[in-house]
All heavy atoms as TSV, in Angstrom:
chain	resi	resn	atom	element	x	y	z
A	1	MET	N	N	120.248	104.738	98.845
A	1	MET	CA	C	119.898	103.434	98.337
A	1	MET	C	C	118.511	103.545	97.706
A	1	MET	O	O	117.616	104.143	98.272
A	1	MET	CB	C	119.898	102.419	99.478
A	1	MET	CG	C	119.426	101.051	99.043
A	1	MET	SD	S	119.420	99.841	100.361
A	1	MET	CE	C	121.130	99.541	100.526
A	2	THR	N	N	118.347	102.932	96.548
A	2	THR	CA	C	117.073	102.999	95.840
A	2	THR	C	C	116.168	101.840	96.226
A	2	THR	O	O	116.633	100.794	96.711
A	2	THR	CB	C	117.288	102.958	94.323
A	2	THR	OG1	O	117.867	101.691	93.976
A	2	THR	CG2	C	118.199	104.086	93.855
A	3	VAL	N	N	114.885	102.014	95.985
A	3	VAL	CA	C	113.918	100.937	96.210
A	3	VAL	C	C	114.299	99.737	95.355
A	3	VAL	O	O	114.261	98.592	95.813
A	3	VAL	CB	C	112.484	101.420	95.887
A	3	VAL	CG1	C	111.499	100.269	95.908
A	3	VAL	CG2	C	112.060	102.516	96.853
A	4	GLU	N	N	114.694	100.009	94.125
A	4	GLU	CA	C	115.093	98.933	93.213
A	4	GLU	C	C	116.238	98.105	93.791
A	4	GLU	O	O	116.203	96.875	93.763
A	4	GLU	CB	C	115.507	99.527	91.868
A	4	GLU	CG	C	115.980	98.498	90.872
A	4	GLU	CD	C	116.473	99.127	89.582
A	4	GLU	OE1	O	116.575	100.362	89.497
A	4	GLU	OE2	O	116.759	98.357	88.654
A	5	LEU	N	N	117.244	98.763	94.343
A	5	LEU	CA	C	118.390	98.053	94.910
A	5	LEU	C	C	117.973	97.210	96.115
A	5	LEU	O	O	118.415	96.069	96.269
A	5	LEU	CB	C	119.490	99.043	95.307
A	5	LEU	CG	C	120.764	98.425	95.875
A	5	LEU	CD1	C	121.398	97.473	94.870
A	5	LEU	CD2	C	121.743	99.513	96.269
A	6	ILE	N	N	117.112	97.759	96.954
A	6	ILE	CA	C	116.625	96.996	98.110
A	6	ILE	C	C	115.895	95.749	97.645
A	6	ILE	O	O	116.131	94.645	98.152
A	6	ILE	CB	C	115.714	97.870	98.990
A	6	ILE	CG1	C	116.524	98.990	99.646
A	6	ILE	CG2	C	115.001	97.027	100.057
A	6	ILE	CD1	C	115.692	100.043	100.313
A	7	LEU	N	N	115.011	95.893	96.669
A	7	LEU	CA	C	114.266	94.738	96.156
A	7	LEU	C	C	115.200	93.713	95.531
A	7	LEU	O	O	115.033	92.499	95.737
A	7	LEU	CB	C	113.221	95.192	95.143
A	7	LEU	CG	C	112.097	96.066	95.670
A	7	LEU	CD1	C	111.199	96.510	94.526
A	7	LEU	CD2	C	111.297	95.352	96.742
A	8	GLU	N	N	116.196	94.172	94.781
A	8	GLU	CA	C	117.154	93.254	94.169
A	8	GLU	C	C	117.931	92.481	95.220
A	8	GLU	O	O	118.133	91.272	95.091
A	8	GLU	CB	C	118.121	94.021	93.263
A	8	GLU	CG	C	117.488	94.491	91.976
A	8	GLU	CD	C	118.423	95.350	91.136
A	8	GLU	OE1	O	119.538	95.704	91.604
A	8	GLU	OE2	O	118.038	95.679	90.010
A	9	LYS	N	N	118.358	93.152	96.259
A	9	LYS	CA	C	119.124	92.491	97.311
A	9	LYS	C	C	118.266	91.465	98.056
A	9	LYS	O	O	118.716	90.355	98.335
A	9	LYS	CB	C	119.725	93.512	98.271
A	9	LYS	CG	C	120.855	94.307	97.639
A	9	LYS	CD	C	121.495	95.237	98.626
A	9	LYS	CE	C	122.751	95.839	98.066
A	9	LYS	NZ	N	123.811	94.861	97.836
A	10	LEU	N	N	117.033	91.836	98.369
A	10	LEU	CA	C	116.143	90.891	99.046
A	10	LEU	C	C	115.828	89.699	98.139
A	10	LEU	O	O	115.816	88.551	98.591
A	10	LEU	CB	C	114.858	91.592	99.487
A	10	LEU	CG	C	115.028	92.631	100.604
A	10	LEU	CD1	C	113.734	93.412	100.796
A	10	LEU	CD2	C	115.462	91.974	101.901
A	11	ALA	N	N	115.598	89.962	96.855
A	11	ALA	CA	C	115.308	88.880	95.906
A	11	ALA	C	C	116.511	87.953	95.739
A	11	ALA	O	O	116.342	86.755	95.489
A	11	ALA	CB	C	114.901	89.465	94.558
A	12	ALA	N	N	117.714	88.486	95.901
A	12	ALA	CA	C	118.928	87.685	95.783
A	12	ALA	C	C	119.206	86.869	97.037
A	12	ALA	O	O	120.146	86.087	97.077
A	12	ALA	CB	C	120.122	88.585	95.464
A	13	GLY	N	N	118.386	87.077	98.075
A	13	GLY	CA	C	118.544	86.281	99.277
A	13	GLY	C	C	119.160	86.990	100.467
A	13	GLY	O	O	119.323	86.390	101.527
A	14	GLU	N	N	119.518	88.254	100.289
A	14	GLU	CA	C	120.057	88.989	101.432
A	14	GLU	C	C	118.940	89.250	102.434
A	14	GLU	O	O	117.791	89.447	102.066
A	14	GLU	CB	C	120.656	90.320	100.992
A	14	GLU	CG	C	121.966	90.176	100.268
A	14	GLU	CD	C	122.670	91.501	100.065
A	14	GLU	OE1	O	122.697	92.320	101.003
A	14	GLU	OE2	O	123.198	91.708	98.956
A	15	THR	N	N	119.298	89.232	103.688
A	15	THR	CA	C	118.328	89.523	104.738
A	15	THR	C	C	118.335	91.033	105.008
A	15	THR	O	O	119.323	91.718	104.691
A	15	THR	CB	C	118.685	88.787	106.040
A	15	THR	OG1	O	119.927	89.314	106.532
A	15	THR	CG2	C	118.789	87.283	105.821
A	16	PRO	N	N	117.262	91.543	105.603
A	16	PRO	CA	C	117.284	92.957	105.985
A	16	PRO	C	C	118.480	93.286	106.880
A	16	PRO	O	O	119.086	94.347	106.731
A	16	PRO	CB	C	115.951	93.145	106.719
A	16	PRO	CG	C	115.043	92.141	106.082
A	16	PRO	CD	C	115.936	90.949	105.830
A	17	GLN	N	N	118.842	92.370	107.763
A	17	GLN	CA	C	119.988	92.605	108.649
A	17	GLN	C	C	121.282	92.753	107.851
A	17	GLN	O	O	122.107	93.607	108.153
A	17	GLN	CB	C	120.122	91.470	109.669
A	17	GLN	CG	C	121.195	91.707	110.698
A	17	GLN	CD	C	120.964	92.980	111.513
A	17	GLN	OE1	O	119.839	93.329	111.833
A	17	GLN	NE2	N	122.041	93.680	111.830
A	18	GLN	N	N	121.468	91.937	106.817
A	18	GLN	CA	C	122.666	92.045	105.986
A	18	GLN	C	C	122.708	93.387	105.246
A	18	GLN	O	O	123.767	93.996	105.106
A	18	GLN	CB	C	122.724	90.888	104.986
A	18	GLN	CG	C	123.028	89.556	105.632
A	18	GLN	CD	C	122.856	88.396	104.669
A	18	GLN	OE1	O	121.915	88.367	103.885
A	18	GLN	NE2	N	123.778	87.448	104.730
A	19	ILE	N	N	121.554	93.830	104.781
A	19	ILE	CA	C	121.480	95.127	104.100
A	19	ILE	C	C	121.841	96.241	105.078
A	19	ILE	O	O	122.609	97.143	104.753
A	19	ILE	CB	C	120.080	95.350	103.499
A	19	ILE	CG1	C	119.829	94.331	102.373
A	19	ILE	CG2	C	119.934	96.772	102.974
A	19	ILE	CD1	C	118.404	94.315	101.855
A	20	LEU	N	N	121.306	96.154	106.286
A	20	LEU	CA	C	121.590	97.181	107.292
A	20	LEU	C	C	123.063	97.197	107.675
A	20	LEU	O	O	123.630	98.259	107.923
A	20	LEU	CB	C	120.719	96.965	108.528
A	20	LEU	CG	C	119.214	97.139	108.311
A	20	LEU	CD1	C	118.449	96.763	109.569
A	20	LEU	CD2	C	118.888	98.547	107.869
A	21	GLU	N	N	123.695	96.041	107.720
A	21	GLU	CA	C	125.124	95.984	108.036
A	21	GLU	C	C	125.958	96.586	106.911
A	21	GLU	O	O	126.968	97.245	107.166
A	21	GLU	CB	C	125.544	94.539	108.298
A	21	GLU	CG	C	125.003	93.988	109.610
A	21	GLU	CD	C	125.215	92.493	109.768
A	21	GLU	OE1	O	125.844	91.856	108.891
A	21	GLU	OE2	O	124.728	91.954	110.780
A	22	ALA	N	N	125.541	96.370	105.671
A	22	ALA	CA	C	126.284	96.901	104.524
A	22	ALA	C	C	126.045	98.398	104.327
A	22	ALA	O	O	126.904	99.100	103.789
A	22	ALA	CB	C	125.893	96.137	103.260
A	23	TYR	N	N	124.886	98.873	104.747
A	23	TYR	CA	C	124.518	100.281	104.591
A	23	TYR	C	C	124.081	100.823	105.955
A	23	TYR	O	O	122.892	100.945	106.237
A	23	TYR	CB	C	123.381	100.428	103.569
A	23	TYR	CG	C	123.752	99.942	102.191
A	23	TYR	CD1	C	123.550	98.614	101.828
A	23	TYR	CD2	C	124.316	100.811	101.261
A	23	TYR	CE1	C	123.898	98.162	100.560
A	23	TYR	CE2	C	124.661	100.369	99.995
A	23	TYR	CZ	C	124.449	99.045	99.652
A	23	TYR	OH	O	124.796	98.608	98.401
A	24	PRO	N	N	125.032	101.133	106.832
A	24	PRO	CA	C	124.707	101.521	108.213
A	24	PRO	C	C	123.864	102.791	108.349
A	24	PRO	O	O	123.232	102.989	109.381
A	24	PRO	CB	C	126.076	101.695	108.876
A	24	PRO	CG	C	127.061	101.768	107.780
A	24	PRO	CD	C	126.459	101.109	106.583
A	25	ARG	N	N	123.826	103.622	107.326
A	25	ARG	CA	C	123.002	104.837	107.411
A	25	ARG	C	C	121.536	104.534	107.134
A	25	ARG	O	O	120.683	105.396	107.321
A	25	ARG	CB	C	123.515	105.886	106.426
A	25	ARG	CG	C	124.913	106.383	106.802
A	25	ARG	CD	C	125.417	107.432	105.882
A	25	ARG	NE	N	124.546	108.603	105.970
A	25	ARG	CZ	C	124.614	109.634	105.171
A	25	ARG	NH1	N	125.518	109.657	104.212
A	25	ARG	NH2	N	123.800	110.648	105.302
A	26	PHE	N	N	121.244	103.315	106.688
A	26	PHE	CA	C	119.876	102.931	106.396
A	26	PHE	C	C	119.248	102.354	107.658
A	26	PHE	O	O	119.931	102.031	108.620
A	26	PHE	CB	C	119.870	101.894	105.263
A	26	PHE	CG	C	118.658	101.977	104.388
A	26	PHE	CD1	C	118.369	103.129	103.692
A	26	PHE	CD2	C	117.804	100.907	104.273
A	26	PHE	CE1	C	117.248	103.215	102.896
A	26	PHE	CE2	C	116.687	100.977	103.481
A	26	PHE	CZ	C	116.402	102.135	102.787
A	27	SER	N	N	117.925	102.207	107.662
A	27	SER	CA	C	117.235	101.683	108.848
A	27	SER	C	C	116.231	100.616	108.452
A	27	SER	O	O	115.840	100.498	107.282
A	27	SER	CB	C	116.495	102.820	109.565
A	27	SER	OG	O	115.434	103.287	108.738
A	28	ASP	N	N	115.808	99.849	109.440
A	28	ASP	CA	C	114.783	98.834	109.220
A	28	ASP	C	C	113.497	99.487	108.713
A	28	ASP	O	O	112.840	98.951	107.827
A	28	ASP	CB	C	114.519	98.061	110.523
A	28	ASP	CG	C	113.627	96.867	110.314
A	28	ASP	OD1	O	113.945	96.034	109.435
A	28	ASP	OD2	O	112.601	96.766	111.015
A	29	GLU	N	N	113.187	100.653	109.253
A	29	GLU	CA	C	111.992	101.383	108.808
A	29	GLU	C	C	112.132	101.790	107.347
A	29	GLU	O	O	111.152	101.810	106.600
A	29	GLU	CB	C	111.754	102.624	109.675
A	29	GLU	CG	C	111.352	102.320	111.105
A	29	GLU	CD	C	112.545	101.955	111.993
A	29	GLU	OE1	O	113.696	102.299	111.650
A	29	GLU	OE2	O	112.312	101.309	113.023
A	30	GLY	N	N	113.351	102.105	106.917
A	30	GLY	CA	C	113.594	102.458	105.522
A	30	GLY	C	C	113.337	101.296	104.585
A	30	GLY	O	O	112.779	101.465	103.499
A	31	ILE	N	N	113.755	100.092	104.994
A	31	ILE	CA	C	113.496	98.891	104.184
A	31	ILE	C	C	112.001	98.647	104.094
A	31	ILE	O	O	111.462	98.373	103.015
A	31	ILE	CB	C	114.239	97.674	104.765
A	31	ILE	CG1	C	115.750	97.858	104.605
A	31	ILE	CG2	C	113.779	96.379	104.083
A	31	ILE	CD1	C	116.587	96.793	105.261
A	32	LYS	N	N	111.307	98.761	105.217
A	32	LYS	CA	C	109.855	98.570	105.212
A	32	LYS	C	C	109.158	99.619	104.354
A	32	LYS	O	O	108.207	99.320	103.629
A	32	LYS	CB	C	109.315	98.598	106.636
A	32	LYS	CG	C	109.725	97.388	107.449
A	32	LYS	CD	C	109.253	97.502	108.876
A	32	LYS	CE	C	109.743	96.327	109.697
A	32	LYS	NZ	N	109.417	96.474	111.117
A	33	ALA	N	N	109.652	100.846	104.396
A	33	ALA	CA	C	109.075	101.917	103.577
A	33	ALA	C	C	109.296	101.634	102.096
A	33	ALA	O	O	108.411	101.887	101.270
A	33	ALA	CB	C	109.678	103.259	103.963
A	34	ALA	N	N	110.461	101.114	101.747
A	34	ALA	CA	C	110.741	100.779	100.352
A	34	ALA	C	C	109.809	99.679	99.860
A	34	ALA	O	O	109.289	99.743	98.739
A	34	ALA	CB	C	112.201	100.344	100.196
A	35	LEU	N	N	109.581	98.674	100.692
A	35	LEU	CA	C	108.665	97.595	100.320
A	35	LEU	C	C	107.240	98.104	100.187
A	35	LEU	O	O	106.514	97.725	99.256
A	35	LEU	CB	C	108.728	96.459	101.353
A	35	LEU	CG	C	110.048	95.694	101.399
A	35	LEU	CD1	C	110.054	94.727	102.577
A	35	LEU	CD2	C	110.294	94.963	100.097
A	36	ALA	N	N	106.827	98.976	101.086
A	36	ALA	CA	C	105.485	99.551	101.011
A	36	ALA	C	C	105.336	100.395	99.745
A	36	ALA	O	O	104.297	100.344	99.074
A	36	ALA	CB	C	105.200	100.398	102.255
A	37	PHE	N	N	106.373	101.161	99.409
A	37	PHE	CA	C	106.341	101.975	98.196
A	37	PHE	C	C	106.206	101.085	96.964
A	37	PHE	O	O	105.402	101.366	96.062
A	37	PHE	CB	C	107.604	102.828	98.098
A	37	PHE	CG	C	107.697	103.594	96.818
A	37	PHE	CD1	C	107.053	104.815	96.677
A	37	PHE	CD2	C	108.421	103.094	95.752
A	37	PHE	CE1	C	107.131	105.528	95.490
A	37	PHE	CE2	C	108.496	103.796	94.559
A	37	PHE	CZ	C	107.852	105.013	94.426
A	38	ALA	N	N	106.995	100.012	96.902
A	38	ALA	CA	C	106.937	99.106	95.755
A	38	ALA	C	C	105.565	98.457	95.637
A	38	ALA	O	O	105.018	98.338	94.544
A	38	ALA	CB	C	108.029	98.038	95.875
A	39	ALA	N	N	105.006	98.038	96.761
A	39	ALA	CA	C	103.669	97.426	96.745
A	39	ALA	C	C	102.630	98.418	96.249
A	39	ALA	O	O	101.770	98.075	95.431
A	39	ALA	CB	C	103.305	96.929	98.144
A	40	GLN	N	N	102.708	99.652	96.714
A	40	GLN	CA	C	101.764	100.682	96.285
A	40	GLN	C	C	101.916	100.970	94.791
A	40	GLN	O	O	100.929	101.110	94.077
A	40	GLN	CB	C	101.975	101.968	97.095
A	40	GLN	CG	C	101.050	103.094	96.718
A	40	GLN	CD	C	99.602	102.819	97.087
A	40	GLN	OE1	O	99.319	102.080	98.021
A	40	GLN	NE2	N	98.691	103.398	96.349
A	41	ALA	N	N	103.155	101.038	94.330
A	41	ALA	CA	C	103.408	101.339	92.916
A	41	ALA	C	C	102.877	100.238	92.003
A	41	ALA	O	O	102.452	100.508	90.888
A	41	ALA	CB	C	104.904	101.538	92.695
A	42	LEU	N	N	102.914	99.008	92.484
A	42	LEU	CA	C	102.482	97.871	91.664
A	42	LEU	C	C	101.025	97.479	91.872
A	42	LEU	O	O	100.506	96.646	91.134
A	42	LEU	CB	C	103.371	96.663	91.955
A	42	LEU	CG	C	104.833	96.834	91.562
A	42	LEU	CD1	C	105.647	95.659	92.062
A	42	LEU	CD2	C	104.952	96.991	90.062
A	43	ARG	N	N	100.378	98.068	92.845
A	43	ARG	CA	C	99.033	97.657	93.219
A	43	ARG	C	C	98.063	97.622	92.029
A	43	ARG	O	O	97.290	96.708	91.880
A	43	ARG	CB	C	98.485	98.560	94.316
A	43	ARG	CG	C	97.082	98.152	94.762
A	43	ARG	CD	C	96.714	98.718	96.103
A	43	ARG	NE	N	97.463	97.960	97.117
A	43	ARG	CZ	C	98.220	98.510	98.056
A	43	ARG	NH1	N	98.335	99.809	98.143
A	43	ARG	NH2	N	98.861	97.777	98.922
A	44	TYR	N	N	98.109	98.618	91.187
A	44	TYR	CA	C	97.158	98.696	90.087
A	44	TYR	C	C	97.788	98.373	88.738
A	44	TYR	O	O	97.153	98.517	87.712
A	44	TYR	CB	C	96.519	100.088	90.051
A	44	TYR	CG	C	95.830	100.405	91.353
A	44	TYR	CD1	C	96.366	101.325	92.242
A	44	TYR	CD2	C	94.656	99.738	91.713
A	44	TYR	CE1	C	95.746	101.591	93.453
A	44	TYR	CE2	C	94.038	99.998	92.925
A	44	TYR	CZ	C	94.578	100.925	93.783
A	44	TYR	OH	O	93.977	101.186	94.984
A	45	ASP	N	N	99.023	97.937	88.755
A	45	ASP	CA	C	99.729	97.600	87.529
A	45	ASP	C	C	99.734	96.082	87.396
A	45	ASP	O	O	100.484	95.391	88.067
A	45	ASP	CB	C	101.158	98.139	87.591
A	45	ASP	CG	C	101.862	98.079	86.253
A	45	ASP	OD1	O	101.179	97.938	85.227
A	45	ASP	OD2	O	103.092	98.198	86.242
A	46	VAL	N	N	98.899	95.552	86.533
A	46	VAL	CA	C	98.765	94.105	86.382
A	46	VAL	C	C	99.628	93.654	85.208
A	46	VAL	O	O	99.529	94.181	84.108
A	46	VAL	CB	C	97.297	93.703	86.138
A	46	VAL	CG1	C	97.173	92.197	85.970
A	46	VAL	CG2	C	96.426	94.199	87.277
A	47	VAL	N	N	100.483	92.671	85.469
A	47	VAL	CA	C	101.345	92.114	84.441
A	47	VAL	C	C	101.038	90.629	84.333
A	47	VAL	O	O	100.996	89.916	85.322
A	47	VAL	CB	C	102.840	92.313	84.805
A	47	VAL	CG1	C	103.729	91.655	83.773
A	47	VAL	CG2	C	103.150	93.783	84.958
A	48	TYR	N	N	100.797	90.182	83.113
A	48	TYR	CA	C	100.522	88.776	82.863
A	48	TYR	C	C	101.682	88.192	82.066
A	48	TYR	O	O	101.741	88.356	80.849
A	48	TYR	CB	C	99.211	88.608	82.092
A	48	TYR	CG	C	98.012	89.139	82.836
A	48	TYR	CD1	C	97.493	90.394	82.559
A	48	TYR	CD2	C	97.423	88.389	83.845
A	48	TYR	CE1	C	96.403	90.887	83.252
A	48	TYR	CE2	C	96.331	88.872	84.539
A	48	TYR	CZ	C	95.833	90.118	84.241
A	48	TYR	OH	O	94.760	90.604	84.928
A	49	PRO	N	N	102.617	87.537	82.743
A	49	PRO	CA	C	103.762	86.981	82.016
A	49	PRO	C	C	103.347	85.818	81.117
A	49	PRO	O	O	102.426	85.074	81.438
A	49	PRO	CB	C	104.694	86.512	83.126
A	49	PRO	CG	C	103.839	86.333	84.315
A	49	PRO	CD	C	102.675	87.273	84.160
A	50	THR	N	N	104.005	85.718	79.992
A	50	THR	CA	C	103.784	84.603	79.080
A	50	THR	C	C	105.114	83.950	78.791
A	50	THR	O	O	106.175	84.561	78.955
A	50	THR	CB	C	103.159	85.081	77.759
A	50	THR	OG1	O	104.054	86.014	77.142
A	50	THR	CG2	C	101.808	85.732	77.975
A	51	ILE	N	N	105.077	82.719	78.349
A	51	ILE	CA	C	106.303	82.005	78.015
A	51	ILE	C	C	106.377	81.900	76.499
A	51	ILE	O	O	105.428	81.499	75.839
A	51	ILE	CB	C	106.338	80.612	78.664
A	51	ILE	CG1	C	106.353	80.766	80.185
A	51	ILE	CG2	C	107.542	79.824	78.176
A	51	ILE	CD1	C	106.344	79.473	80.938
A	52	GLU	N	N	107.522	82.283	75.962
A	52	GLU	CA	C	107.718	82.277	74.525
A	52	GLU	C	C	108.955	81.451	74.203
A	52	GLU	O	O	109.985	81.579	74.859
A	52	GLU	CB	C	107.903	83.720	74.047
A	52	GLU	CG	C	108.112	83.845	72.569
A	52	GLU	CD	C	108.255	85.304	72.182
A	52	GLU	OE1	O	107.230	86.002	72.154
A	52	GLU	OE2	O	109.391	85.731	71.936
A	53	LYS	N	N	108.849	80.598	73.207
A	53	LYS	CA	C	109.992	79.793	72.804
A	53	LYS	C	C	110.857	80.623	71.856
A	53	LYS	O	O	110.375	81.190	70.897
A	53	LYS	CB	C	109.531	78.517	72.123
A	53	LYS	CG	C	110.645	77.524	71.885
A	53	LYS	CD	C	110.115	76.160	71.597
A	53	LYS	CE	C	110.660	75.283	72.674
A	53	LYS	NZ	N	110.158	73.993	72.765
A	54	THR	N	N	112.144	80.686	72.146
A	54	THR	CA	C	113.063	81.454	71.315
A	54	THR	C	C	113.574	80.590	70.166
A	54	THR	O	O	113.341	79.381	70.115
A	54	THR	CB	C	114.264	81.950	72.142
A	54	THR	OG1	O	115.024	80.812	72.558
A	54	THR	CG2	C	113.808	82.761	73.330
A	55	SER	N	N	114.293	81.205	69.272
A	55	SER	CA	C	114.844	80.472	68.121
A	55	SER	C	C	115.877	79.442	68.556
A	55	SER	O	O	116.189	78.531	67.816
A	55	SER	CB	C	115.458	81.452	67.136
A	55	SER	OG	O	116.476	82.197	67.746
A	56	TYR	N	N	116.372	79.577	69.778
A	56	TYR	CA	C	117.336	78.623	70.302
A	56	TYR	C	C	116.679	77.468	71.034
A	56	TYR	O	O	117.331	76.617	71.589
A	56	TYR	CB	C	118.316	79.327	71.249
A	56	TYR	CG	C	119.084	80.431	70.599
A	56	TYR	CD1	C	118.791	81.746	70.849
A	56	TYR	CD2	C	120.106	80.151	69.695
A	56	TYR	CE1	C	119.480	82.784	70.243
A	56	TYR	CE2	C	120.808	81.168	69.073
A	56	TYR	CZ	C	120.484	82.481	69.350
A	56	TYR	OH	O	121.179	83.489	68.738
A	57	GLY	N	N	115.348	77.470	71.051
A	57	GLY	CA	C	114.617	76.411	71.740
A	57	GLY	C	C	114.534	76.626	73.245
A	57	GLY	O	O	114.182	75.728	73.984
A	58	ILE	N	N	114.897	77.809	73.689
A	58	ILE	CA	C	114.884	78.122	75.118
A	58	ILE	C	C	113.619	78.912	75.429
A	58	ILE	O	O	113.278	79.854	74.713
A	58	ILE	CB	C	116.119	78.944	75.501
A	58	ILE	CG1	C	117.401	78.158	75.170
A	58	ILE	CG2	C	116.082	79.331	76.969
A	58	ILE	CD1	C	118.661	78.983	75.275
A	59	ASN	N	N	112.935	78.523	76.473
A	59	ASN	CA	C	111.745	79.278	76.886
A	59	ASN	C	C	112.178	80.530	77.619
A	59	ASN	O	O	113.106	80.521	78.410
A	59	ASN	CB	C	110.857	78.440	77.809
A	59	ASN	CG	C	110.193	77.298	77.074
A	59	ASN	OD1	O	110.015	77.354	75.860
A	59	ASN	ND2	N	109.825	76.274	77.781
A	60	SER	N	N	111.493	81.629	77.337
A	60	SER	CA	C	111.766	82.856	78.051
A	60	SER	C	C	110.449	83.453	78.500
A	60	SER	O	O	109.419	83.272	77.852
A	60	SER	CB	C	112.541	83.847	77.182
A	60	SER	OG	O	111.764	84.203	76.047
A	61	VAL	N	N	110.486	84.140	79.627
A	61	VAL	CA	C	109.288	84.778	80.171
A	61	VAL	C	C	109.230	86.192	79.621
A	61	VAL	O	O	110.187	86.944	79.720
A	61	VAL	CB	C	109.316	84.789	81.716
A	61	VAL	CG1	C	108.120	85.539	82.250
A	61	VAL	CG2	C	109.358	83.372	82.250
A	62	ILE	N	N	108.095	86.528	79.044
A	62	ILE	CA	C	107.867	87.857	78.487
A	62	ILE	C	C	106.800	88.538	79.333
A	62	ILE	O	O	105.733	87.989	79.572
A	62	ILE	CB	C	107.360	87.776	77.025
A	62	ILE	CG1	C	108.287	86.909	76.167
A	62	ILE	CG2	C	107.190	89.167	76.445
A	62	ILE	CD1	C	109.666	87.437	76.010
A	63	CYS	N	N	107.101	89.737	79.801
A	63	CYS	CA	C	106.128	90.496	80.601
A	63	CYS	C	C	105.613	91.667	79.807
A	63	CYS	O	O	106.260	92.253	79.050
A	63	CYS	CB	C	106.740	90.981	81.902
A	63	CYS	SG	S	107.168	89.649	83.016
């Protein structure tokens, strides 16, 4: 399981327990390690999102 997949599942509302049930070879420590890795990777990467109006009149977030 990738860090990206763990983050996507958590962002979609899955709980760590649900992830562990779906992936029994994974562990709670693995989820925590993935979150720590993501935090470390993003620590010095600053993104300032902006909102841009599209030709359809829909606002979109640009990073």
